[in-house]
N, C-alpha and C positions, 0 to 999 in steps of 0.2 A: 573591487571584488568583494561581494557581500558575505562571502564564506571563507575568506582568507584564513589558512592554516588550521581550518577546523578538520577533525577527523570524524568521519560519519559511516555508520554500518547501514546499508540499505538492503534488507532482505528481498528475495525475489527479483534480482536486478539484472539477470541474464536476459531479460526479455521485457517488452511491454513498458508499463508505468514505471516499474523500478529502473528498467535500463534508462529510461528518459531522466528520472530523478538523479540516478548515479552521474550520468553525463552532464546534467545541469550543473550538479554539485561541483564537479571537477573545473567546469568553465568559470564557476565563481571562485575559485581558489582552494576549494577543499581536497582532502585526500579521502578515498573512499574503499571500504571493504565491499566487494561486489559478492553476492551470494546468490545460490539457486541450485536447481538439480541438474541442469543441462550443462555439461561440462565444455562441450564444443562451443556451444553459444557463449558461455562464460569466457572462454580463451579468446573469442572473436571481440567480446566487448573489452577485455583487458588489453588486447593487441590495440583497439581503437583508441583507448583512453591512455595507455602508457603505463609501464612498470614502475614508474616514478610517482604515478598519481594513485595507483589503485593496487588491490591484492585480491586474489580470487580465493573463495572458499566454497567448495561443493558438498553440499549435505542436506537431507531431509531435515528441515527446521524443527519437526515435531519429535526427533529422536532424542532419547535421553542423553542428557549432557551437551546437546548441540548449542544451547545458548552460552555455556562456558567455553567451548570450543571457538565459537565465533567472536567472542569478545576477546579471547586470548590472542586471536590472530591480529585484532586490531591494536593491542597493546604492544605485542612483540614487533608488528610492523612499523607501527608509527608513534608509539610511546605514550599515547593518550587515547581518550574517547570523548568527544564533544556531543555527540547526537546518535540517535538510533531511529531510522525509519522502519516500521514494521509493514511492509508491503506484501510480503509473500502470503498467498493465499489459495485455497482450493476452490475454484469456480466450477460448481457442478450442479446439473439439474436434479431436482428432486420434488416431490410433493408428499402428503401425509401417507400415501399408499405405497411409495417407493422408499421411503426413509424408515429403516429399521434402527435399533440401538447402536449396533456396530457402526454403521454408516455415519450416523449423527456424531457419535464420538470421535470418528476420523476427522470429520469436517471441523468440529469445534477443537480438536487437538492442533490442527494446523492454523486455522484463522483466529482463534482465541486464546488458548492455553499458551502456545508457542510465544506469541507476543508478550503474554504476561511474564513468562519465564525469563525472556531476554530482558525485559525492563529490570526485573528483579536482579538478574545477575549483573547487568550493566550499572545498576544504581550507584555502587561505591565509585566507579570512574566517572560517572556523570555528575556526581556530587562534587567531586575534586573541581570539575570545570564549570560548575553551574550550568550544565548543559540542558538538553532538551530531548524529547521523544515526540515523533510525529507518527501517528498510526493512520494508516490508508484504510479506510473503510468503504462504504457504498451507500448510496441513497436508499438502496434496498433495506438497510438497517430500520428503516421507519415502519416497514411493514412487509415490503417485498413483493415480488410477482409471485403468481400462484406456483410456478414450476421451479421456484428458487427458495423452498422452504428452509432447508438446513443451512444453506449459504446466509441467507436472511436473517435466521436466528443467531448465527455466529457473529455477523456483523453489528447485530443489535447489542450483543453481549460486550463487543469491543468498544462500542460507543459509551456504554454505561461505565466501563473500566475507565476511559479516556476521562470522563468527567469526574469520576470518583479519585484517581490518581492525580489528576490535574490539580486537584485541591490539596490533597495530603501531601504528595511529594514536593509540590512548591513551597508549602509552608514549612516542611520539615527538612527538606534537602536543598532547596533551591533549585530544583529541576522542574522545568516546565513539560507539561503533557497535553498535546492538542491533536486534532484528528481533521483530516478532509474526507468527505464523503463524495467521491466522483460518481458522476452519472454514467451514461453510455459512451464508452471510449473505444475508439478504433485501434486495438492493439493487435499484434500478429495472431496471438491466440483466440481472440475474439472473431476475427476474420475466418479462421479455420473452424470455430464451433459453430458459426451460422451455417457454413457450408456443410458441415456434418449433419446439421439439422435440415437438409434439403434445400437450402437457398442457393441462388445463383452465385457464380464466381465472383461477380462484382455488385453483389446485394446492396453494398454500402453506398452505392452512387445514386439510388433512387428509393428514398425512404419517405414515408408518409410524414406531412407537416407536423403531426401531433407528436411525433418522436424528435423530429429535427427541424424545428422552425427556422435555422439557420441554413437548411439545405444540406447539412452534414452533422455527424456526431462529432464529439470531442477528440482531440488528438493527445496521445500521451505527453507530448511537450508542453501542452497547455497545463495539465496538471503538475507537471515538473516546475513550471514558472510559478504556481501558487505555492508549492511546497517550499521554495526558497525563503519566502516571507517567514514561514513558521520556524525555520532552521537557523535564520539569521538573527542577529541581535537586535534588528530593527523592530521585531515584534515585541520586544521589551518584557515586560512582566506578565503578559497575557498567557493564561494557562486554563485548562480544563474546558476548552472550547471546541465545537464541532461546527464545521462549515460545510454546506452542500455545494458542490461544483457541477451544476447542470444548467442547460440553456433555457429551462422552462421551471415553474414552480412545482416542484414534485408533489409536495403535501397539499391536500385540498384541491387538486387539479380534477376537471371534469372533462375529460376528452369525449369527442363525439362517439356515439354508440356505433355508428356503421363503419368506423375506421378499422381497416384489417389488422390484426395483431403481427408484429414481426419479432418483438423482443422475446 
């Protein structure tokens, strides 16, 4: 078991990528703090994973004091903290015309500031274990889609924070900080988001090759498999790194001009 006896906080783990990461962590021998907004979904995840392996904390991660409370849950439940996975995020469409100050501040509060606060609060405990942080970003951090302005900005800032803290915290505290940038992943919320945009119920079964060369987009479990490497001791001293997880080269790509846009 690659994560045997490790205690890991996974934010936004009542659904999607976070749930897949929490599930895989427990399969690899860890104990996990499940976190999210959806209490019923959280209870279902907890029931599936077992009370001996996980504990549930329901709270908006951007609320004042949320970081302290979630770290406290980990320590009181399991006695230590080895790793933090900053996965919780607000995925919402916007462009320069629909993004005002309040909206941008809300997205940044959840996607960028909350992860920073959780790292800062968890640092004393992570330092004791020579632990690590894994930030879950997005390939949109590199520039982003036209209708994902605020989200892309927040993930770009998260990526810069990862590189900065990945250097300083590793040198000063022995805590590694890395990030994975998933591409297009077929989560429960993504299925619903595209339906809300007017696509068919089974939109993900017939995608243009330019977006899905493999004939499908990524699965949450595939992101979780990659996450284990960064959380495990086998990644050694590697810190401050950002890895894109997509089935095509996202940067510098030149898709055909006549391809219909679905993303």
